[in-house]
Backbone bond lengths (Angstrom), bond angles and torsions (degrees), N, CA, C in turn:
res aa  C-N    CA-C-N  psi(-1)  N-CA   C-N-CA  omega(-1)  CA-C   N-CA-C  phi
1 X - - - 1.452 - - 1.527 107.72 -
2 X 1.314 115.87 130.29 1.459 120.57 177.40 1.519 109.61 -91.52
3 X 1.297 115.78 151.74 1.465 121.23 177.77 1.524 110.39 -78.48
4 X 1.318 114.76 152.85 1.460 121.88 174.21 1.525 107.11 -90.91
5 X 1.329 117.21 128.13 1.464 122.01 178.16 1.521 108.11 -90.90
6 X 1.318 116.97 118.38 1.464 121.24 179.18 1.530 108.10 -68.47
7 X 1.343 117.09 121.34 1.464 119.83 -178.08 1.532 112.24 -59.48
8 X 1.327 115.36 143.63 1.471 123.09 176.54 1.528 113.58 58.95
9 X 1.334 117.01 25.62 1.468 119.43 -177.06 1.526 112.75 -97.52
10 X 1.323 117.68 -10.34 1.468 119.71 -179.19 1.521 109.99 -74.04
11 X 1.315 115.33 131.06 1.469 123.04 178.61 1.523 108.56 -121.31
12 X 1.319 118.23 157.31 1.470 119.93 177.60 1.535 111.12 -55.81
13 X 1.308 116.01 128.62 1.459 121.33 179.63 1.515 114.12 84.85
14 X 1.334 118.08 -0.71 1.466 121.93 -179.00 1.523 109.78 -135.52
15 X 1.307 115.51 159.27 1.461 120.13 177.01 1.523 109.87 -88.27
16 X 1.338 116.10 179.24 1.457 120.83 173.05 1.529 108.64 -64.10
17 X 1.312 116.79 157.49 1.459 121.56 170.94 1.521 106.92 -79.86
18 X 1.325 116.19 130.66 1.460 121.89 178.93 1.518 109.33 -108.98
19 X 1.333 115.90 137.67 1.464 120.87 178.69 1.518 110.22 -130.83
20 X 1.304 114.23 163.17 1.453 121.53 172.83 1.523 108.09 -66.30
21 X 1.337 119.41 130.67 1.464 120.98 -178.88 1.528 113.73 -60.13
22 X 1.326 117.49 -21.20 1.468 119.97 177.97 1.524 111.77 -77.97
23 X 1.329 117.53 -12.80 1.461 122.21 -177.12 1.524 110.08 -136.44
24 X 1.308 117.26 63.86 1.465 119.38 -175.72 1.519 112.92 -76.80
25 X 1.329 118.33 -23.41 1.464 121.23 -175.78 1.519 114.25 -97.45
26 X 1.329 117.67 -15.18 1.465 120.14 -178.69 1.518 109.26 -154.78
27 X 1.316 115.61 177.92 1.464 120.50 -178.40 1.520 112.87 -101.51
28 X 1.330 117.37 7.45 1.460 120.74 178.89 1.523 110.18 -68.62
29 X 1.300 115.88 143.36 1.459 121.97 178.09 1.524 107.64 -116.65
30 X 1.302 117.11 76.91 1.460 121.93 -172.45 1.519 114.35 -78.92
31 X 1.316 118.58 -13.64 1.456 119.09 -174.10 1.526 113.20 -79.06
32 X 1.310 118.83 -8.74 1.465 123.08 171.55 1.529 107.79 -132.05
33 X 1.331 117.41 73.22 1.467 120.20 -172.58 1.528 114.47 -64.21
34 X 1.332 117.85 -19.26 1.467 120.45 179.92 1.528 112.31 -83.74
35 X 1.326 117.52 -1.77 1.464 121.18 -177.96 1.519 109.69 -115.45
36 X 1.346 115.40 121.34 1.461 121.20 -177.37 1.522 114.29 -127.76
37 X 1.330 117.97 -11.51 1.463 120.59 -174.55 1.528 110.38 -133.70
38 X 1.326 116.46 163.55 1.467 121.15 175.58 1.529 110.35 -62.11
39 X 1.323 117.05 -35.69 1.464 122.23 176.73 1.526 110.11 -58.23
40 X 1.334 116.63 -46.94 1.463 121.02 179.88 1.528 111.49 -67.99
41 X 1.333 117.18 -35.66 1.469 120.23 176.59 1.528 109.54 -60.36
42 X 1.332 116.44 -46.92 1.463 120.02 -178.79 1.520 111.19 -60.66
43 X 1.334 118.23 -52.11 1.462 120.23 -175.34 1.520 111.99 -68.42
44 X 1.317 118.54 -29.52 1.460 120.88 173.56 1.529 109.65 -66.24
45 X 1.328 117.27 -39.43 1.465 121.39 177.82 1.525 111.06 -66.07
46 X 1.326 117.41 -37.84 1.468 121.00 176.36 1.524 109.21 -60.26
47 X 1.328 116.30 -42.97 1.464 121.14 -179.05 1.531 111.76 -66.93
48 X 1.332 116.86 -42.65 1.462 121.00 -175.09 1.529 113.91 -80.75
49 X 1.320 117.36 -32.77 1.471 120.22 -173.80 1.521 111.52 -143.66
50 X 1.338 117.90 60.78 1.464 119.69 -173.51 1.526 114.24 -60.50
51 X 1.315 117.69 -29.36 1.463 120.20 -176.11 1.524 113.63 -98.42
52 X 1.323 117.14 7.68 1.464 121.00 177.52 1.524 110.57 -80.96
53 X 1.333 115.78 151.36 1.458 120.56 177.84 1.520 109.52 -63.80
54 X 1.343 115.67 136.45 1.461 120.39 -178.32 1.525 112.46 -121.84
55 X 1.311 116.81 -55.51 1.457 120.69 -171.26 1.523 108.92 -129.19
56 X 1.339 115.75 125.97 1.450 119.27 -177.17 1.517 113.23 -125.30
57 X 1.296 114.67 159.44 1.465 121.46 175.04 1.529 107.98 -149.37
58 X 1.313 115.20 161.73 1.460 121.19 175.93 1.520 107.80 -111.76
59 X 1.336 117.64 111.26 1.460 119.81 179.93 1.529 111.21 -61.84
60 X 1.313 115.14 139.00 1.466 122.10 179.88 1.519 109.47 -99.24
61 X 1.310 117.08 133.18 1.462 122.81 176.26 1.528 108.28 -103.66
62 X 1.347 117.77 105.15 1.465 120.00 -177.44 1.532 113.27 -65.91
63 X 1.333 117.74 -22.59 1.471 120.18 179.55 1.530 111.30 -70.25
64 X 1.333 116.48 -39.58 1.470 120.17 -177.77 1.519 112.22 -100.63
65 X 1.347 116.58 -14.08 1.458 120.19 -177.72 1.519 113.45 70.36
66 X 1.341 115.71 24.16 1.464 119.66 -178.37 1.526 111.06 -122.54
67 X 1.315 114.13 162.69 1.458 121.49 176.12 1.521 109.13 -103.15
68 X 1.307 116.44 140.37 1.457 121.59 177.76 1.517 111.35 -85.01
69 X 1.320 116.46 -174.56 1.460 119.91 178.11 1.530 110.50 -69.53
70 X 1.317 115.55 159.48 1.459 120.25 179.13 1.522 110.82 -61.59
71 X 1.315 115.14 141.44 1.462 123.18 171.95 1.516 106.43 -122.06
72 X 1.333 116.26 134.63 1.458 121.06 -175.09 1.516 111.49 -119.36
73 X 1.340 114.98 151.97 1.456 120.86 164.87 1.525 106.28 -110.09
74 X 1.325 115.78 155.85 1.462 120.98 -178.55 1.528 110.63 -86.25
75 X 1.320 115.45 170.20 1.462 120.11 174.65 1.525 110.13 -58.25
76 X 1.340 117.63 -42.00 1.466 120.45 -179.22 1.526 111.23 -64.48
77 X 1.327 117.40 -41.17 1.466 120.16 178.61 1.527 110.79 -65.26
78 X 1.319 117.02 -40.49 1.469 120.35 177.33 1.523 110.32 -64.24
79 X 1.335 117.01 -40.31 1.465 120.84 179.25 1.527 110.65 -61.52
80 X 1.322 116.68 -40.75 1.469 120.64 177.69 1.525 110.51 -63.35
81 X 1.322 117.12 -44.17 1.472 120.35 178.81 1.524 111.23 -62.60
82 X 1.326 116.65 -42.20 1.467 121.04 179.18 1.520 110.44 -61.74
83 X 1.329 116.51 -46.38 1.465 121.09 -179.87 1.526 110.66 -62.86
84 X 1.325 116.64 -45.30 1.470 120.01 179.78 1.525 111.95 -63.48
85 X 1.326 117.07 -41.94 1.465 120.36 178.78 1.529 110.60 -63.19
86 X 1.324 117.01 -46.00 1.465 120.74 178.67 1.520 111.73 -60.74
87 X 1.336 116.57 -42.99 1.468 120.23 178.28 1.527 111.00 -63.46
88 X 1.334 116.04 -39.09 1.464 119.74 178.47 1.516 112.36 -64.10
89 X 1.336 116.45 -41.54 1.471 120.28 178.36 1.522 110.41 -63.85
90 X 1.337 116.91 -43.76 1.469 120.31 178.56 1.529 109.89 -63.56
91 X 1.339 117.89 -41.15 1.466 121.32 178.98 1.531 110.99 -60.40
92 X 1.335 116.79 -46.00 1.470 120.51 178.93 1.524 110.34 -61.83
93 X 1.330 117.08 -40.77 1.464 120.85 178.42 1.526 110.64 -63.20
94 X 1.321 117.04 -46.34 1.466 120.68 179.78 1.527 110.87 -61.63
95 X 1.330 115.81 -42.99 1.466 120.19 -179.71 1.525 110.71 -63.68
96 X 1.347 116.74 -41.15 1.468 119.90 -179.24 1.524 111.64 -66.11
97 X 1.323 116.73 -24.49 1.468 121.20 178.42 1.522 112.14 -91.67
98 X 1.344 117.06 0.58 1.458 121.00 -179.95 1.513 113.07 73.85
99 X 1.324 117.62 22.55 1.466 121.45 -179.47 1.524 109.50 -97.29
100 X 1.344 117.15 149.27 1.468 119.98 -178.23 1.531 111.52 -74.56
101 X 1.347 114.70 160.19 1.462 119.92 172.54 1.523 109.14 -67.78
102 X 1.294 115.79 159.97 1.459 120.91 177.58 1.510 110.50 128.43
103 X 1.311 115.68 -177.43 1.470 119.80 -178.58 1.531 111.45 -58.67
104 X 1.310 115.77 141.93 1.463 120.75 179.41 1.517 109.54 -131.79
105 X 1.307 115.29 158.57 1.457 121.59 170.55 1.519 106.22 -91.61
106 X 1.314 116.20 98.11 1.464 120.50 -175.97 1.521 109.43 -103.92
107 X 1.313 115.52 120.45 1.465 120.25 177.26 1.528 109.63 -127.13
108 X 1.328 115.13 40.27 1.457 120.71 179.45 1.530 107.99 -138.88
109 X 1.322 117.15 151.64 1.468 118.85 178.55 1.521 111.36 -79.23
110 X 1.303 115.73 151.09 1.456 122.37 171.75 1.516 105.62 -112.65
111 X 1.322 116.64 118.04 1.461 119.63 -175.80 1.517 110.39 -148.65
112 X 1.319 114.37 161.85 1.459 121.58 174.90 1.517 107.37 -130.73
113 X 1.313 116.06 148.35 1.457 121.22 176.78 1.513 108.05 -129.03
114 X 1.320 115.49 135.50 1.463 119.02 174.21 1.516 108.85 -155.71
115 X 1.314 115.43 159.53 1.458 120.04 173.49 1.512 108.87 -74.68
116 X 1.305 115.72 149.84 1.457 120.42 179.71 1.513 109.86 -79.57
């Protein structure tokens, strides 16, 4: 799918504004009304394409000073890592509060923030 170039949108020092061709007049994404957040986009992708490539990196070899070919994990593998990380954070929190392992009534978000 090619992007739609918004006419007369190029400014000095910037490129044209690019939009989804299905939404050239606005930024609404009506074709997936059940999806409103990046979180929902990710989990919908896990459901639809669990074995598709999701996140890649190029391993660096410090001996040669070169980067190797891209290596990818799938949406399903990323989902497993996300779940395990979240469970680990909750476990550490429970342990720090002196609470036992096991099912909990969790009404708080588990999140991490970092610079890219």
